C-alpha positions as CSV (number, residue, x, y, z in Angstrom):
1,M,-22.7,0.5,-17.8
2,K,-21.5,-3.0,-17.1
3,V,-18.2,-3.8,-15.4
4,V,-15.9,-6.8,-14.8
5,L,-13.4,-6.2,-12.0
6,S,-10.4,-8.6,-11.5
7,I,-10.3,-9.7,-7.9
8,D,-7.1,-11.8,-8.1
9,P,-5.3,-9.4,-5.6
10,V,-7.9,-10.1,-2.9
11,K,-6.0,-12.5,-0.7
12,Y,-6.4,-12.5,3.1
13,P,-5.0,-10.9,5.1
14,L,-5.6,-7.8,3.0
15,T,-2.5,-5.7,2.3
16,G,-1.9,-2.9,-0.2
17,I,-3.4,-3.7,-3.6
18,G,-5.6,-6.4,-2.0
19,R,-7.2,-3.8,0.2
20,Y,-7.6,-1.4,-2.7
21,T,-9.3,-4.1,-4.8
22,F,-11.5,-5.3,-2.0
23,E,-12.8,-1.8,-1.1
24,L,-13.3,-0.9,-4.7
25,A,-15.3,-4.1,-5.3
26,R,-17.5,-3.3,-2.3
27,Q,-18.1,0.4,-3.2
28,L,-18.6,-0.1,-7.0
29,G,-21.7,-2.2,-6.2
30,R,-23.2,0.9,-4.8
31,I,-22.7,3.1,-7.8
32,D,-26.0,3.7,-9.6
33,E,-24.5,4.0,-13.0
34,I,-23.1,0.5,-12.8
35,E,-26.0,-1.8,-13.8
36,S,-24.0,-5.0,-13.6
37,L,-20.8,-5.7,-11.7
38,R,-19.1,-9.1,-12.1
39,F,-15.7,-10.3,-11.0
40,L,-12.9,-12.3,-12.6
41,R,-11.1,-14.5,-10.1
42,G,-8.4,-16.7,-11.7
43,A,-10.0,-18.0,-14.8
44,R,-13.6,-17.8,-13.6
45,I,-16.3,-15.2,-13.7
46,C,-18.2,-14.9,-10.4
47,D,-20.7,-12.6,-8.8
48,S,-19.2,-12.0,-5.4
49,V,-15.9,-11.4,-3.6
50,P,-14.6,-14.1,-1.3
51,A,-15.2,-13.4,2.4
52,P,-12.3,-12.9,4.8
53,A,-10.9,-16.1,6.2
54,P,-8.1,-16.8,8.7
55,T,-4.9,-17.4,6.8
56,S,-1.3,-17.8,7.7
57,G,1.1,-14.9,7.1
58,A,3.4,-17.5,5.5
59,L,1.3,-17.4,2.4
60,G,2.7,-14.0,1.5
61,G,6.2,-15.5,1.7
62,I,5.2,-18.4,-0.6
63,R,3.8,-16.0,-3.2
64,G,7.0,-14.0,-3.0
65,R,9.1,-17.1,-3.5
66,L,7.1,-18.1,-6.6
67,L,7.7,-14.7,-8.1
68,K,11.4,-15.3,-7.8
69,S,11.2,-18.6,-9.7
70,R,12.0,-18.3,-13.4
71,L,10.0,-21.5,-14.1
72,A,7.0,-20.5,-12.1
73,V,6.9,-17.0,-13.6
74,G,7.3,-18.4,-17.1
75,L,4.5,-21.0,-16.7
76,Y,2.1,-18.3,-15.2
77,R,2.9,-15.8,-18.1
78,L,2.2,-18.6,-20.6
79,T,-1.1,-19.9,-19.2
80,A,-2.9,-17.2,-17.1
81,P,-3.6,-14.7,-19.9
82,R,-5.1,-17.3,-22.2
83,L,-7.3,-18.7,-19.4
84,K,-8.5,-15.2,-18.4
85,A,-9.2,-14.3,-22.0
86,R,-11.3,-17.4,-22.4
87,A,-13.3,-16.5,-19.3
88,L,-14.0,-13.0,-20.7
89,R,-15.3,-14.2,-24.1
90,G,-18.8,-13.1,-24.7
91,L,-18.5,-10.2,-22.2
92,E,-17.3,-7.6,-24.7
93,D,-20.2,-5.3,-23.8
94,Y,-18.6,-5.0,-20.3
95,L,-15.7,-2.8,-19.4
96,F,-12.8,-4.8,-17.8
97,H,-10.7,-3.3,-15.0
98,G,-7.4,-4.8,-13.9
99,P,-6.6,-3.2,-10.5
100,N,-3.1,-4.6,-10.3
101,F,-1.0,-3.6,-13.3
102,Y,-2.1,-6.4,-15.6
103,L,-4.7,-6.7,-18.4
104,P,-5.4,-10.0,-20.3
105,P,-6.4,-10.0,-24.0
106,F,-10.0,-8.7,-24.2
107,G,-12.2,-7.6,-27.0
108,G,-14.0,-4.8,-25.0
109,R,-12.8,-1.6,-23.4
110,S,-10.2,-2.0,-20.6
111,V,-8.9,0.1,-17.7
112,V,-5.8,-0.7,-15.7
113,T,-4.5,0.6,-12.4
114,M,-0.8,1.3,-12.3
115,H,0.2,1.8,-8.6
116,D,3.7,2.8,-9.3
117,I,6.5,2.1,-11.8
118,S,9.2,0.9,-9.3
119,P,10.1,-2.1,-11.6
120,Y,11.6,0.6,-13.9
121,T,12.7,3.4,-11.5
122,W,13.7,1.2,-8.5
123,S,14.4,-2.1,-10.2
124,S,17.2,-2.8,-7.7
125,C,14.6,-3.1,-5.0
126,H,12.8,-6.1,-6.6
127,P,13.9,-9.7,-7.4
128,P,15.2,-9.8,-11.0
129,E,12.5,-12.3,-12.0
130,R,9.8,-10.1,-10.7
131,V,11.2,-7.1,-12.6
132,R,11.3,-9.0,-15.9
133,Y,7.8,-10.3,-15.3
134,M,6.3,-7.0,-14.3
135,Q,8.0,-5.0,-17.1
136,A,6.8,-7.4,-19.7
137,E,3.2,-7.4,-18.4
138,I,3.0,-3.7,-17.8
139,E,4.1,-3.0,-21.4
140,L,1.4,-5.4,-22.7
141,S,-1.2,-3.8,-20.5
142,L,-0.3,-0.4,-21.9
143,T,-1.1,-1.7,-25.4
144,R,-4.4,-3.0,-24.3
145,A,-5.7,-0.3,-22.0
146,S,-8.2,2.4,-23.0
147,M,-7.5,4.5,-19.9
148,L,-5.0,4.3,-17.0
149,I,-5.7,4.9,-13.3
150,T,-2.9,5.8,-10.8
151,D,-3.0,6.2,-7.0
152,S,-1.3,9.7,-7.1
153,E,-0.6,12.6,-9.4
154,F,3.1,11.8,-8.9
155,T,2.7,8.4,-10.5
156,R,0.4,9.9,-13.2
157,R,3.2,12.2,-14.2
158,E,5.8,9.5,-14.0
159,I,3.9,7.2,-16.3
160,A,3.3,9.9,-18.9
161,A,7.0,10.7,-18.9
162,Q,8.2,7.1,-18.9
163,F,6.0,5.7,-21.6
164,G,4.9,8.7,-23.5
165,W,1.2,8.1,-22.6
166,P,-1.0,11.2,-23.1
167,P,-1.7,12.7,-19.7
168,E,-5.4,13.1,-20.5
169,K,-5.7,9.3,-20.8
170,I,-4.4,8.9,-17.2
171,R,-6.4,9.7,-14.1
172,A,-5.1,9.9,-10.5
173,V,-7.6,8.4,-8.1
174,S,-6.6,8.5,-4.4
175,L,-6.9,5.6,-2.1
176,A,-8.3,5.7,1.5
177,S,-7.8,4.0,4.8
178,S,-10.3,1.4,5.9
179,D,-12.8,2.1,8.7
180,E,-10.9,0.0,11.2
181,F,-8.3,2.7,11.4
182,H,-9.5,5.3,13.9
183,P,-8.6,6.7,17.3
184,R,-9.1,4.3,20.2
185,A,-9.7,4.8,23.9
186,L,-7.1,3.3,26.2
187,V,-9.5,0.7,27.5
188,D,-9.8,-0.6,24.0
189,L,-6.0,-1.1,23.6
190,K,-5.5,-3.5,26.5
191,L,-4.9,-6.3,23.9
192,L,-1.6,-4.6,23.0
193,Q,-0.2,-5.5,26.4
194,E,-1.8,-8.9,26.6
195,R,-0.8,-10.1,23.1
196,Y,2.3,-8.1,22.2
197,G,3.7,-6.7,25.5
198,L,3.1,-3.1,24.2
199,T,1.8,-0.2,26.2
200,A,-0.4,2.3,24.4
201,G,1.4,5.6,23.8
202,E,4.8,4.2,24.7
203,Y,6.3,3.3,21.3
204,S,7.0,4.6,17.8
205,L,5.8,2.5,14.9
206,F,6.8,1.6,11.4
207,A,4.5,-0.7,9.3
208,G,5.4,-2.0,5.9
209,T,7.3,-4.7,4.1
210,I,10.9,-5.0,5.4
211,E,12.8,-4.2,2.2
212,P,15.4,-1.7,1.0
213,R,12.9,0.6,-0.6
214,K,11.4,1.5,2.8
215,N,14.7,3.0,3.9
216,L,14.8,1.2,7.2
217,L,18.5,1.3,7.7
218,A,18.2,5.1,7.7
219,L,15.3,4.9,10.2
220,L,17.4,2.6,12.5
221,D,20.4,5.0,12.2
222,A,18.2,8.0,13.0
223,Y,16.6,6.3,16.0
224,E,20.0,5.3,17.3
225,M,21.0,8.9,17.3
226,L,18.3,9.7,19.9
227,P,19.3,9.9,23.5
228,G,19.4,6.5,25.2
229,A,16.7,7.5,27.7
230,M,14.4,8.5,24.9
231,R,14.9,5.2,23.0
232,K,14.3,3.2,26.2
233,R,11.2,5.1,27.1
234,W,9.8,5.0,23.5
235,P,11.2,2.0,21.6
236,L,10.7,1.6,17.9
237,V,8.3,-1.2,16.9
238,L,8.5,-2.6,13.4
239,V,5.6,-4.5,11.8
240,G,5.7,-6.2,8.4
241,Y,6.6,-9.2,6.2
242,K,10.3,-10.1,5.6
243,G,10.8,-8.8,2.0
244,W,13.3,-9.5,-0.7
245,N,17.0,-8.6,-0.1
246,S,16.4,-7.7,3.5
247,D,19.0,-9.8,5.3
248,A,21.2,-6.8,6.1
249,I,18.1,-4.9,7.5
250,H,17.2,-7.9,9.7
251,A,20.7,-8.2,11.0
252,R,20.6,-4.5,12.0
253,I,17.1,-5.0,13.5
254,A,18.5,-7.9,15.6
255,Q,21.3,-5.8,16.9
256,A,18.9,-3.0,18.0
257,E,16.6,-5.6,19.6
258,H,19.5,-7.0,21.6
259,A,20.3,-3.4,22.7
260,G,16.7,-3.1,23.8
261,W,15.3,-0.2,21.7
262,V,13.6,-2.1,18.9
263,R,10.8,-4.7,18.7
264,Y,10.2,-6.5,15.5
265,L,6.7,-8.1,15.5
266,G,6.9,-9.6,12.0
267,F,3.5,-10.5,10.5
268,V,0.6,-9.2,12.6
269,A,-3.0,-10.4,12.3
270,A,-5.2,-8.1,10.3
271,E,-7.6,-7.5,13.1
272,D,-4.8,-6.4,15.5
273,L,-3.0,-4.0,13.1
274,P,-5.4,-1.0,13.6
275,L,-4.9,-1.4,17.3
276,I,-1.2,-1.3,17.0
277,F,-1.5,1.8,14.9
278,A,-3.8,3.5,17.3
279,G,-1.6,2.7,20.3
280,A,1.5,4.3,18.8
281,R,2.9,7.6,20.0
282,L,4.5,8.4,16.6
283,F,4.4,6.8,13.2
284,T,7.6,6.9,11.2
285,F,7.8,6.2,7.4
286,P,11.0,7.4,5.7
287,S,10.4,5.4,2.4
288,L,12.4,6.1,-0.6
289,Y,9.6,5.7,-3.1
290,E,5.8,5.1,-2.9
291,G,3.0,5.1,-5.4
292,F,0.7,6.3,-2.6
293,G,1.8,5.5,0.9
294,L,-1.3,4.1,2.5
295,P,0.3,3.5,6.0
296,V,0.8,7.3,6.4
297,L,-3.0,7.8,5.8
298,E,-3.8,4.9,8.2
299,A,-1.7,6.5,10.9
300,M,-3.3,9.9,10.5
301,A,-6.8,8.3,10.5
302,S,-5.8,6.6,13.8
303,G,-5.0,10.0,15.4
304,V,-1.2,9.3,15.4
305,P,1.3,12.0,14.5
306,V,3.4,11.2,11.5
307,V,7.1,11.7,10.5
308,C,7.8,10.7,6.9
309,S,10.0,11.4,3.9
310,N,9.1,14.1,1.4
311,T,9.6,11.8,-1.6
312,S,7.4,10.6,-4.5
313,S,3.7,10.6,-3.6
314,L,4.0,11.1,0.2
315,P,3.5,14.9,0.2
316,E,0.2,14.4,-1.7
317,V,-1.0,12.0,1.0
318,A,0.3,13.9,4.1
319,G,-0.4,17.5,3.0
320,D,0.7,19.8,5.9
321,A,-0.3,17.2,8.6
322,A,3.1,15.4,8.8
323,A,6.7,16.4,9.5
324,M,8.8,15.6,6.5
325,C,12.4,15.5,5.4
326,D,14.6,14.2,2.6
327,A,14.7,10.4,2.7
328,P,18.5,10.1,2.9
329,D,18.9,12.8,5.6
330,V,19.4,10.7,8.7
331,G,20.2,13.7,10.9
332,A,17.0,15.6,9.9
333,L,15.0,12.4,10.4
334,S,16.4,11.9,13.9
335,Q,15.5,15.5,14.8
336,L,12.0,15.1,13.5
337,I,11.5,11.9,15.5
338,A,12.8,13.5,18.7
339,A,10.4,16.4,18.2
340,G,7.5,14.0,17.3
341,L,8.1,12.2,20.6
342,E,8.6,15.2,22.9
343,D,7.0,18.4,21.5
344,E,3.5,18.3,22.9
345,A,2.4,21.4,21.0
346,W,3.4,19.9,17.6
347,R,1.9,16.5,18.6
348,A,-1.5,18.1,19.3
349,S,-1.4,20.0,16.1
350,A,-0.4,16.9,14.1
351,H,-3.1,14.9,15.7
352,D,-5.8,17.3,14.7
353,K,-4.4,18.0,11.2
354,G,-3.9,14.3,10.6
355,L,-7.5,13.4,11.4
356,A,-8.8,16.3,9.2
357,R,-6.5,15.2,6.3
358,A,-7.5,11.6,6.5
359,A,-11.2,12.5,6.4
360,Q,-10.6,14.0,2.9
361,F,-10.0,10.5,1.6
362,S,-12.7,7.8,1.3
363,W,-13.3,4.6,-0.6
364,Q,-16.7,6.0,-1.7
365,R,-14.9,8.9,-3.4
366,C,-12.4,6.4,-4.8
367,A,-15.2,4.3,-6.3
368,R,-17.0,7.4,-7.7
369,E,-13.9,8.7,-9.4
370,T,-13.1,5.2,-10.7
371,A,-16.6,4.9,-12.2
372,A,-16.0,8.3,-13.9
373,V,-12.9,6.9,-15.6
374,Y,-14.9,3.9,-16.8
375,Q,-17.4,6.3,-18.4
376,E,-14.5,8.1,-20.2
377,A,-13.0,4.8,-21.4
378,L,-16.4,3.7,-22.8
379,Q,-16.9,7.0,-24.5
380,G,-13.4,7.2,-25.9
């Protein structure tokens, strides 16, 4: 079969959907059944994925601000699909895969990946312009798609219920952590002290966009409930972009930083992030809603015990390797964090179970299962 994959999400530094698209592009080229693999980037067909390049973390903020602009969103919705459709003309014997919710008009078979439906179920956690744009584009994509891919069985069921799509036309294909996330020897973690003032094994970690959906106010409340000596010995380190509607969260973070038990690192260079993961004593992720929850898998692959919420897709990712509680239950979260920091027997078990769990996910498997969906779409 012949495939065109959109690589618009591949923007460096890679995060989330960009990482998914990059790894998928790399692995699909190794699938024997795919005789030709091409890429759509913007309004141009190309034969390779752009190589990683140093880039400022400010770019993520610029992209975010554009998605809040009614004028910018309107212009993009008007022009981009037409330009993409023009680039795809003559390639109707290819299957087109949109890995990021959206499908342009196309005369051949199409597959789209829907990572979650938070613009519908958690619309209050997105800027209004982004919600309007995504809802409109998702509904167009659903009319154009031959098959859907989701990151989790949870999202598969959500989409079937929300849109009335037949479940047999939706396939759940799990993501994976990249090879950079693995346990590290202490000697390899010296950069943490030199660059960030962090000592390996002496901090808890949260990594993700700073936004309401990540439930960070609950995390901060839970951490503040710990004994002062515990917070001083193992402060909470937060890594991630400043997201939408996060001013109250950042004010709370600033208070905790002033009190000495939180460090906010903001954007972190992509090459440093796996080291920060591997150096953590505990990874905390009490998110309210996730289509997959890749940071949980990255932490387990790094050999770090995990405490997370039991919502949405997270139980599928964590299995029995993490300690979980209801996302709004601050008291239970605090108790799990305390045990995750001090209970050496549980920590050893979580380390071993986490590594075993993470090993069950791979980008090779993701690509093979994605190619199987392509076959179904072409035969349908």
